[in-house]
N, C-alpha and C positions, 0 to 999 in steps of 0.2 A: 504493500500500500503505500503510493506517494503522497507525502505532504510536505507544503512548503516549512520552510525552516522557524516559521514566527508562528505558523500553526500547530507545528510540531511542540514548540515551547510553550504555547498556550494549553495545550492540552495537556502534557507535563506536570506544571503549574496545578492546574486544575487537581490533579489527581496528587500531587504533594499537599494542597490543601488537606484532601481527605485524610492522608496519613497523617498528618499534623495532629487535626480534629480527633482523630482517635487516639492518639498517643495524650495528647491534654485532657482528654476526657480519664485517661487512666491514670495519669500524673496528678492529677489535682483529684485526691481521694476522699472518700465519706469516711469523717472523724471516728474516733473510736463512740462504740455503741452498746446499749445495754441491749441482752439478748431478751428481756422480758417486755414483752410488748405493753403498751399504755392499756389500762384498764378504765372502763366508762365510769365506773364506782370509785369513791375515797376507798384508798386499801389501807387495812389494819397496820398501824403503825408497828414496828419490831418491839418485842417486851423488854423492860428494863432487866439488865443483868441482874443474876443472882447468883451465890456463893459459887464461884469461878471468875485695787483702786476703787474709791468706794462710789461707782456707779449704782451699787445695790446696798445701801445704807442697814434696811432691814435684814436683808441675809447675812449680813456681816456681822450685824448686833447679834443674830440669833449662833450664828457660829462661833462667837467671840465668846460670849457670856449666858446664851439662850440652852434649852434644854435640848441638845443635839448633840450628835455625831458627824464629825466631816472625815472625809477620806479623800485621797487621791487614786481614783482608778484605773489601772492600768488595762486597755485594750489592746487585744492582739491584731495585727495585721490581716487582711485587709480592713481599714479604717473606713468603712463604709455602711449605710444604716443598716439593710436589711441583714448584714451577718450580725453586726453589734446588737442589734433587737435579738436576735437569736439568742447570742451569747448572755444577754441582759435576764432572760426568759427560761431559757433551756441551764444554765450553766455550763455548756459545753463549750467548745473552740470550733467555731466554722470553719467550712474547708476554704480554700483561698479562691475556689472556682466560683463561688459567692458575689465575687466582683461583678461578675457578668449576669448571675441569675439578679444580682440587685435591682437591674432594669427592670425585671418582670417577676415579682416574688411570688413562689408557688405557697400553697397553704403547707403549714409547718407540722410535720406527722411525728416530730420526736416529743417526747414527753416534757412539759413546762409547767409554769406556773398558773399560766391562763387556764390550759384545759383543767389544772389540778384544782383551781377555783371555781369554773363552771362545774366540775363533778360535785364540788360540796355544797352547790346549791347557791353559791355567793352572785348576787347581781352588781355585773361590771357595764362601765359606760366611758366610752372612748371616744375623742375628740383629736382630730388631727392629721398627722402624716397617714396616707392612706396605706403603708406599707403594713400597719399592724392589722388592718382588715383583709389582705392578703393571707397572712401567715394565719389568722385568727378568725376566718369568717364562720358566723353565726355563735361566735362566743358573746358578744355583747348585747344587753338587753337595748341600749340606744347608743347611738354612733352618727359621728359625721365628718366624713375622710375629708381631706386636703392632698393636692398634687404635689407630689414631694420635689419632682424635677424642675419644674416651673421656676428656675431660680432668680429671674427677674421680679419676680413679686415678692418683697418682703413686709408689705404692709396687710394688704387682705388675707393673706394665708394666715396671718395670726389673729386677726380680728375675727374670721370665721371660728376660731376655737374660742376666743374670751367672750363672744357675744353670747355663748350660752352658759357662762360662769353664773352671773346671779341666780339664773331661773337653777339650776341644778345644785349651787349650794343651800338655798331655801328649803330644798326637799329632804326626805329621811329615806328615800325607797333605794337605795343604792349602797353598797359595799365597799365596792373599788372604782375609782375615778382616775382614768390616763388622759394625761394632756400631752401632745407630742407639739411642740413649737419648731416651726421652721425657719421664722423671718432671721435669727442669728446666723445659722446656716446658710440662707441664701445672699445674706450683705457679705457673708467671709467669700464667697464666689464670686459674686460682681465688682467690689472693689477694695476686698482684702482685709486683715484683723486691724488693719490701722486708720480705717474709714472712720470720721465723724460718726456716721451712723449707728456704730457700735454701740457708741456710751447711752445714745436714745434709747437703743433696744435691749441693754440692758436693764436702763431705768426702767422701761417698761416691763419688763419680766420680774424685776424685784417688786414693782407695785402688783402686780397679780400676785406673787407669792403672798405678800402682806396680806391681800384679801381672802385668799383661801385659807392663810393660817388662822388669821381673824375670826371667820367662819368656823373652822373646826374646835377653836378654844370655846365658843360659846354653846356648840354642840355636846361638848364635854362638859360641860357645867350641867346641861340638863340630863343626859345619861350617864354619867359620871363615870365613863368607860373612855380610856385613853385612846387617840386617834395616831396614826402615823403618816406623817407627809415626807417622801423621799423626792429628792432634788437632784437630778444626774443629768449627765451627757450620752449619747450615744458614742462621739466621737471628738476628739480634738479640731485642731484649725491649723494647718502649716504656716508660714510666713508670708506666703501667695495667698492665702484664704481657702487652699483645697484641703483634700484629703482623700487618704487611701491607703497611704504609705505607713513606716513604721519609726518616724521622725518622733522624739520627745513631746513636741507639741501636738502631733496629732493622735497620739496614743494616750496622753495623759486627760483626763476626765475628770470633772468634780463629781462628788457621790456624797450626800447632806441628808441626815436621816433625822426629822424632827419629830419630837414625841414629848408629850406630857411627862411619859413614863420614865424617861431619861432622867436619872438624877444629876444634878450639877451643884457643886459646892460654893459658896463665893470664893472669888477669886482663883477658882480653876480653872487654869491656862490651859488647852489641849493643842498639840501640832497635829494637822493632817497627816494620818498614818497613809502609807502605800500599800494599797492591796490589789488584788484582780479584779476586774470588770465582771468575771465569771461567778464572782463570791456574793454577789448580791442576789441571784436565784436562792441558794441555800438558806439565804438570812430571811427572805420577804416569805418563803414555804415556811421556816421557823415561825415567824412572826405570826404567819396566819393561820397558824396550827395544821399545816398541811404536810403532806409526803415530799421530800425533796425530789426535784426531778431525776429520773433513773441513770440519764446521762450526764448531769454536772460533774466538774472537776473541780467544782469550788468548795471553799472554804466558810464556815459559819463566820461572820465578822464579831467576834469575843467580845468588841466593847458593849455591842447592844443589848447583851444579856447578862455583862459583868455585875448589873444590881440585883438581879436576881437569887435567889438561896441555892446555894450549894448543889443541892438536889438537882434542880431544874436546870441549873447549869452543866452539871454532869449529863444528865438527860440528852439535853439539847446536842451535846458534842457526840455523844455517844451514837445517836441516830444521823448525826453527819458523817462520822466515821466508819459507820457499818457502811452506810451506801457507796461511801468511795472504796473501799474493802471489796465489796461485790462486784463492781465496776471492774477493778483491777484485776478480779479473779476472771473474769470473762473475756479479759484483752491480753492480760498477760499471762503465758502458760508457767512461767517460772515467779507466780506471784507468791507462793510463801517464803522466799528468798530475798523479798523486797524489804528493805528497812523500816517502810512506813508498815506494812502488814504487820511484820513482828512487833513494833511499836504498838499498834491497835490491840492484838492479842494480849499484850502486858498490861495494857489499860484496860482492857473489858476483865481480867480477871482482880485486878488492883479496884475495879470499880465494884466489881460484886462483893469483895471483902469488904470495904466502904459502905454499901447498901447494907450488909448483914450487921455490921455496927451501929448504923444509923436506926436499924429497924428494933435493936436491943436500948435505943434510947440512951446510948454511949456519947455524952456531951464532951469527953475529956477533950485535951490537947491532942492526944493521938488521934480521934476522927478527923480533927482539923487539919492536920498535917500530913494524913493521909489523902484526904480530898485534894489537898494542895498539891500534892506529889501526881494524883490521878489526872487533875487538869493541866498538869505540865504535858503529863504523859499522852493526855489526849491532844493537844493543842500541837504538839510534835509532829505528833502521826497524821494530823490534817494536814499540815505543812508538807512533809515529805510524801505522803498520798496523792494531794493536788499536784506536788512537782513531777512526780512518776508518771501518772495519767496525762500531764501536760504535754510532756516530752512525747509520749506514747501517742501523739495526737491521730495518726491515721495510718490504715494499709494502704500501700499502695497497688493497684492494679497491672501487675507486671506483664499480665496476658495482653491485655491491650494495649500498654507502652510498647510491648514488644513487637506486634503487628504493626503500630502505627510507624515504627522505626524501621522495620523492613521495608514498608510500602515507601516511605522518606527515601531511604537509602535505595532501592530500586531505581525510583526515578532517577535520582542523582546519578548514577550509574549510567543511564542511559543519557543522559546528558553529555556527562562526560567521555562517553565513546562516539558521541554524534560531533561533539565539538571540532576535531579536525576536518571533517567534511565541512562545516559550517564556515570555518577561518579559511579555507581552499574555495572559498566562494560559490559552495553550492547551493543555488536557489531552493532546490526541493531534496528533500530526504527519504531513502526508500526504507521505511520503517517496517521491521522484521515481524508481524504482528499478526495476520491471516494466516498464514502459513504455520506458524508455531501452535496456536491455537488449534488447529486442526490435526497437529500431530499427536501421537500414541504421549509424548512427553509431558505434554500439557495437562493430560486425564489424569495420567500416574501422579503427577504434582497435586490435581486437584483432589483427590483421593487421599494422599498421603496426609493433606493440609485438612480436610475435612475431617479425617481419623484424630488428629492432632486435638482439632476443636471439639471434639465429642467428648475425647479423654481428658481435657482442661475442663471442661463445663461439668462433666458428670462427677470429677473428682476433688474439683475445687469448694472448700469450706466457705469462704469470703466471695462476696459478690463481685460478678466481674461485668462489665459494660456489654462485653461482645456477647456474652453467653444470655444476656437479656433481649438480646435483638432476635427478630424473629427470623427463622431459619433461611427465608428468603434473602434478608439483609445480610446474614451471616455469611451466606453462600455465595453472595455477590462480592463480599471482600475477599474471599477465598478465591473466586476466580481472577479477579484482580491481579491477587499476590502471585497466582500462576501464570497469568499471561504476561507479566512483567518479566516474571524471572526467565520464561521462554524468549521471551523478547530480546532479552540479555544475552544469552546463551546463543542464540543467532546471529545478534550482531557480533559477539566475538569471534565467530567462527567467520563472518564474512571479512573481519577485520585481518584474521590469520592470513585469508586468502589472497586478499587485496595488499596485505604486506610486504608479498613477493614482488609486485609492480614498484612500491617505494624502494626496494633495493636497487633500481635498475638509477636513481638519483645520487648514488653514493658518491659519484664524481661531481655533483655540481657544487660549487662553493654554499657553503651555509652562511644564512645572513645573519649578520650582528642586529643585537636589540639596541635600540636607544634607552637612553637615560629614562625616558619617559615611559617606555614598554616594562622596563626592569619596576619602576615605580609603582605602576598600576596595578602588576602582579605581586610585587611583594607587600605592597600596603594591602592589598585585599587578603592574601594569605595571612600577613600579618594581624589583621583585624579581628578575622576569625579566630587565630589562636588567643589572642587576647583575651576572648568571652570564657576563658576558664578559670579567671580569676575574678574574686568578687570585687577588690577596687578597681579593674578595668571596667568591669561592667557596671558600676556605680558612677567611674567617670567615665562613660564612653563617649561624650561629646569631646573630651581631649583628645579621643585619639582621632576622631574624624578630622578637629580642628587643624591636628599637627597634620594629618594626609592632606588637607586641602592648602594649606600654607606651602608645605612640601612640594606640592605637585604647581603651585604657581612659580615657585622657584625654579623647577626643571623645565617649567615653560619658558621661563625668562632666559635659562640658557640655551633653549635650543633655538628660540628667535635670534639670539644674539650669533649662536652658530650659522644657523642658516642665511642669517644677510650678511655677516661679514668675512666666513669662511667658505660654506659651501655652496653658498647660493641655493640652487634649485636642484640641487644632486640629490638630497634626501627622497623627494616624491617619485625621483627616478627611480632610486634604488628600492624603492617599495613598490614600485611596477614591476621591476625585475623578477623580485621575489614572487610575488602575486602569480605572474605569469608561469612561473617555473614549477608552482605548486598545480596550475593547472594543466602543464604539459604531462606532469606525473600522474595526474588522474586522466588523463586522455579527455579532456573537455575542452570545447572550442572557447575562441576569445572572446566571442558574444556572450556567453554565459559567465564570465568573469568581469564583466564590468562593474564597478565599484564608485564608490564618491570619492576616492582620492584619485581619479580621472574625471574631472568636471570638463562639461560641455565647452568648445570653446564659441560656440556661438550666442552662449549667456550672456548678458551685461555684466560685468564685473565678476566671471568666473573663469577660472585659470588662467589671471594674470602671474607672470612669473616672479619671483621674489625681487631678483634684481631690477624690475622694472621700476619698482617703487622707491629705490634706495635714494636717500636724500632728500625726498618729500616729506612733507606735514604728516602723511600716512604712515611712512617709513619710521618716522619717530613715535608715533600713536601706539604702531605694532609692538617696538620696543618697552614703551612704557607700561601698555596694559596688563602684563602680569602682574608688576609691582603696584598698580591701581587696583587691581582683584585683592590682591594682598594686603591694602591698606583698609580696604571695604571690609574684607573678615576681620580685620582687627578691631575695626570700630563696632562690629556689631556683637563682637565676644563683649565688650564692656556695656551692652545693653541689659542683657538679660544673664546673671548668675545662675549655674543650672549644676546638678550633680548633687552628692553629699557634702564632700570638703567644701565646696565655694558657695553653697546656696545661702548660708546665713551671712554672705559679705554682701555690704552695698552695692549697687551697681546704679545705672542710671534711669531704669525702669523705675527701682523705687522710688527715687527722685523724681520723675515725671508724674508719679500715679497719686502724690503726694497732694492733698487739700491746698496747700500753699504754692501749688506749682501747675494751676489749672490750666493759667494761660499759656505757659510755655508748651504744655501737652497739647492745646488746641493749635497754637500756631506751629508746631511738629508736626502734628496728624495732618493739617491743610498743604503744609510745603509737602509732605511725602504723597497725598491724595494727587496735587498736580505733577509731581515729578513720573507717579505711575501713568496720569494720561498721557504725558508726553511720551512716555516710552514705549507706550501699545499699542496708540491711536495709528502710528505710521503705518501699520498694516492692514487695516480695517478699511472697510467701506466707509461712505459718507454718512449712511444710515446708523451702523455701528459705532462709527466717531461719536454721533450725536448722543446715542443711547449710554455709552461708556462716560461721556462729559455729566450727563444728567444723573446715571447711577453712582456716580463716584460723588457727586454734590449730596445725592440722597443719604449715602453713606455718613459724611460730616453732621447732617441733619439729623439722623438716626440717633449717634452718640451725643447731641447737643440735647435732645429729647431726654435722653437717661439722664442726662447731669453731668457728664464725665466730661464734654469739652464745652465751651462756650464761642458764640458769635461775638465779634468785637462790641455789636451793640447789646447785648444780651448780659442782662444783670445775673450776679451769680448766684442771687437769691431766688431765682425763679424757680417755680413748681416743675418738679420733673415729671416726669410721665415713662410707661414702657416703651414707648418709639415703636409701636406696634404697624400704625400705619405707615411712617418713614421707612421702617425694613419691609414692608411688601412693597413699598414703591420701590424699592431697588430689586425686589425678586424679578419685579416685570421686567426691568431690564437686561437683568441675569438671563431669563428664559427667553428673551427678544434676541439676545445677541447668540445665544447658542443655536436658538432655531435658522438664524440667517447664515450661521456658518455651516449648521448640518444642510441646509439648503444648497449651499454652495457644494458641498462634496457630492451630494446627491446628482446635481446639475452637473459637476464634472466627469460623473459615471457614465452619465449617458452621451455626453460632448467627449469625444475622445482626446480631441486636441485642445479642451481648454485646461491648459495648465496653469494658469494664472489665475482661474476662479476657485480651483482646487487648493491652491497655496493660501488664499484668503480665506477660505472657508475652515483652513486649520486654525490659524490665526486669530480668526472670530470665536471659534470657541475655546484657546487658550484664554482669549480675552475676556469671554465670560467667566471662566475660572478664574481670572485675576480679579474680575469685579466681585465675586461672590466670597473671595478671599480677604479682600478688604471690608467687608460689611463683617464676616466671621471674627477677624481679628481683631483684640483688644487695640485702641487708639495708640499706645506706646509700644506696639508691634506692627506698624503700618511702615516704619522706616525697615524694618526686616523685608517686607514686601519690596518696597521700593529698591533696594539694595541688590534683593535677588535678581530682578528685572534689570537693573544696571549692569550685573554682573552676566547676565546671559546676552546681552547687548555688546559688552564688550568682546566677551568670549567669539560671539558670532561674527562680529566684524574685523577683528582684529587678530584671532588667534586659530580658530579653526576652518576659516575661508583660506587664509594665507601659508599655515604650515602643512594644508590638505591631510589631517589625519582621516583614517578611516573610520568606518563606522564602529568598528568593536572600540576603539581607543575613546572614540566622542562617545559612546553608550556608558563607558564606565565612568569618565568626568562626570559627564549629567547623575550617574547616581550617586558619587562623591558628594557631589555638589547638594544633592536633593536631601542626602542625609544629614550634611553640617547644617543645612537651614532647618532641619526637624530640631537641631539643638539651639540654632540662633534664636530660633523662637520661643526658647524656654522651655522647652520640654526636656523631659531625661528620661531614665527606665524607671520611675516612681509614679506610680498610678496617683499619686496628690497632684501631679503637674497638667493633668489633664483637665482641661477648661471646660466644662460640661455646660458653662451657660453662653458658648457659641451654639448649642443645640436647639437652643428656645428664643434664639434672635427671631422675631416676627412671628410666634406664636402665642397665642391668648390661651391655649389648653396645652396638654400634654400629648402629645401623637408620637408616639413610639417610633415608628420606621422613619420618620422627617426629622424628628429629635437625633436619633443614633447617626442617621447620615451627615446631617449636619456637624455633630461633634467630631466624629470620626475623621472628615473632611477638613473641619478647623483644626485638628490634632496634626494630619498629617499633608497639611497647605504645602510644606517644601517637596519632598517626594513627588506629589501628584503635578505640581505646577512645572519642577524640572522635567518628566516624564513625557509631559504634554510640549513642552518646549522642542525636546528630542525630536517628537514624530514630525512637527512642523519643520524642524530645520533641516531633518535629513528627506523629506518630501519635497523641499522646497531647491535642495542642492542635488538633485537626481532627478532623472526622468523615469527611473524604473524602480522594482520593488526590493531590489537584492539587499540594498542598503538596510532598509527598513526590516526587511525578516532577519536578518543577522543580527541587527540592534536589539529586535525583540526577543532572539534567544539569547543574547547576552547578558541583555538585561533579569531575564529568568534566570541564567545559570548564575550570575552574582548576586540575585536574590535568594536562590535555594540553598548554596552554601553552607550560609552562614545558619540556616535553621536546621540544617540535617547534622551541622555540628553540635549546635546547640541542644538539641535534645539528645545527643549521645552524653554530652557533660554532665546536665542536669541529672540524667540516670546514673551516671556513674557520683553525682556529687549528691544525690538526694538525701542521705543523711547529713550534710554539711551544716554545721550553725548557723548559714544565712541562707539556706534554701529556701525558706518563704520571704523575707525581708529583702534578698538581692535575687536570688535566678529565679524565683517563680514568676514575679512582676516581667522580668526580662522575656520569660516564656511566653507570656501574654503578649507582648508587644511583638515580638517575633512572629507569632502565629498571626497578629492583625496584618501585619506588615506583608507576610505572603498571601493573604488575601487580597490586600490590596494590590500588590504585585501581578497577582492572577486577574483582576478584574482590567490593569491597565495593560497587561499582554493581549488580552481580548480586545483592548482598544485598538493597538497595534496590529492585530490580525486583522479585523475588522477596516481598520483605515487601508491597510496594504491589499483586500480583497477588492477595494472599489478600482486600484490601479489596473490590478489584473485584469478586473471585468472589461474594463476601457482598452485596455491591450488586446 
C-alpha cells in the first residue's frame, strides 16, 4: 500500500496517540481501596477493646482568642478542585488522572462522609460549586449549584450562594450546611494573588463567617447543644494565581474548626499545626458520630478531642487506628511487619488493660499514667499507619502500561525505518501492511497476544483497564499490535534487500554535516536524554532557551561563512548529495525536487548570495541571527517560569500590578499595532480590515474587563465580563478563517492559481494569530508580537538566503514553537495553565468550547509556528514533496520524546518526585502528541489539495 510520507506520518501519530492513551490510563492508577463495599445503612462501630493581614478581623479574633482550633492542612497534588473535595470527604489520596476528570466530575462511589451522613438520616443542604452535586447526586435535600469553570465571574458566583443564607439560617430543619464559595479562586485565575480584589473578597468572606457563627451561637442558647463550624480551602494559590501543582503556596490550605465545645483558657496562644488535608474526613466522622470512611488514610485531629474524658479520647483513637489497620491489611501483604501495625496491636493491648482498671473504678495515678501511655501509643500508631498508607498510594496497571508502550515503540520503529527513504526525497512510501496482515505470521501473533490477554485478565487480582474493555475493543488492540509488528518485520526484510544496492555507493564521497545539522540532531537527542532528570524536567524551559540561542549563533556563523568564504557553494553541495541519494535508489530527477532548489522564475527566489553582497539586505542578513537572539533574551525577562526561578520578580509581575495599568495598556496597544503590521502584508483587503477591527476588539475586551485602559477612560470605571467585545472578535476570527479556507478550496479547483492558495494559507494563519491575541493575557501580547517578528526575520533573511531544506526548517520551527511555549510563562507545572482563556466570550460553561480555547491558549506557540511552517513551505515550492517531508519530520521529532519519556516514567515510577514532577510532564507530553497529530492531519489535508490540483 503506497502512502505519501505526510499521510504515513499522520497515521502513525494517530496510532501513537492511542498507545499513549492506553499507557496513561495504566500509569495513573486507582488509589488504595478497602475491599469492603459501602453499605446503605450505618454500620455498627467496632467494640471497645477488652482485657487484651487582617482582611478578616472576625476570623482572626476567633483563631487567636475564640473557641477554635486552627491548622495548616497540606493538600497532595494535583491541587485542583475535584480531587481535593474527594480527599476532604473520603480521606483518601485521589489519583493524578483526576486532573483530567476534574473537567467533568463523575459520581463518587468511594465511601465518604456525605454518604455516611445520608445513611444516618442527616438532612444536608448545599450551595456553591456544582462539582459537589456531580460527586454526590441525590444526597442533599436542598441545593443550588454554581458553575466552577466560569472564572471571569467572581461576583454573581458568590452572590448566588449568599442569597440563601438568611433564609436557611433561620430554619432548623437541617443538620449539615455546606457552602463552597468560588469568587476568591476566580480572582486568582483572572488577576493573581496580589490583585486589590483579593482584599475585598476576603472582607466579604469574613462578614459571611460572622453571620453564620452568630446565628449558630444564638441557636445553641436555645438547644443547649454545641455546633461545629469548619472553615477550609480545597487548595492554595500560586504566585500567578493558579493552582494544580505542588508548590508550598498551592498545597497549604487553612483549616479552622470553631465550636463552643472547645475550651479556651485566657491567654492561651495556639500556633497552627501542620496536618494533612485527608485528616478532616476522620475528624468529621468522629464528630458527627459516623463511621470513618473505609478508604481514609487520615488521622483524627487530636486537639479537637483533647478536652474530652480519657475514655472517650482512647475510644476515638481506637476507632481511627482500627480503620487504618484494616486498610493496611487489605493493601500490604506484609502488614504484620509494619511498625504502625505493631504499635496498634501494642496500644490495643494496653487499652484493654486500661479499660479493665477503669471498670474496677481504680482512680489511682497508675490509671492516669497508663492512659497517657496508651494515648501516646495510639497517636504514634496513627502517624505511622497514615504515613505507610499515604506512600502506598496506588497499584500500577502494568499490563496496560506495557501494551501502550509496545504500540508507541512499534510506531517509533516504523518512523525510524522510513526515515532514510523520506530524507532521500521519496514522495511516497510503500507501507508493508496489506501483505503482512494476510500472512500466517499475523494470525499466529494475534492468537498469541489474545492468549496472553486472556491469561492476564483471568489471573490478575487487581483491576486492569484493558481487561475491563469489551472483547471487541480489546481484540482491536491485539490486531493493531500484531499488524504493526508484521509491518516492522516486512520493512526490515525490505531494508536488508535494498541494502545491497546501497553498497554500490561506497565509492561515492560522503557528505559532511554542517554545524547547523549537527546542532539540530544533537540538540534534539540531548533534549530527549535530559527528560530522565527531575531537575531538567522542572527547568525544561532552560533547555529550549539554550538550544534556540545556540541555533542563532550557529546561523550567524553559517551566514558569515556563506557570505565571506564560500558564497553559493553550500546549496550546490547539498544538491549534489541529494542527487547522489536519488541515483542510489534509482529515482528520477523529477521526483527529487525540493525546497533547496527554488524556481528561477519566482520573484525573489533563487537569488545568489553573492549578488546581494555589500547591499543593505546583505547587512540585514548578517544581523538577523543576532536580532533574533536579542528578541529571545528580552522574552526571557518577561515571564519567569519553572521551579527555581518562578518566585523571582519579572517584567510581567511589574506590568500586572495595579500601579502600572497605564504602562500595561500602552505596551498592549503597541503590541497589537506591531501584530497588525506584521500579519496584514499577506492578507487580502477584506481580511486586512477584519484583522484591524478584530485587534481593536481585543483591546476593547481587555478594557471592558478592567485590565487595560483607554487614555480617556477613568481608572475607577465599572468593569464587565466583556462578553460582547469578545464575541465581536470571534466574528472576525471566523470570518478570516472562512476567507482563507475559501481560498484553499478555490486553489484546488483552479490548478494554476498558486497565489490564491498562498494567500489562503496566510489568512488561516492570520485568523489563528487574532484568536491568540484575544486569549493571551495583555502582558503576553509582546510574546505574540515577538513571535511574528522572529518568523518574519527568519523567513526574509535566513531561510530564503541560506536555502535550508524542508527537514532543517521543520526542526527549527519545532524548536521555536517549544521555546515560545515557555516564553508565554508555561511550564511542566499544571498550575501555569491559564484556564481563564477557556471562558473568554462565554456567559455559561460549555465543555467543548472551553476545553478547545484552553488548549489553544496554552499551546499558542507550537500551533502558530506549525501554521507558519505550512504557509512558508507551500509558498516557497510549487510541489508537495517539501510539505510531506515536513509533516514526517514534525511527527518524528514529536514522537521520539514521548516514546522515550514513557519508558523513563515506567522505570522511575517509584521515584520520590514521580507525582510532583514526572506525572504532570507525562500529561503535557500526551496532550502535545495529540496536538501534533492534529497538526499532521492539517499538513496532510493541505498537501492533498496540492496533489488534487496536480
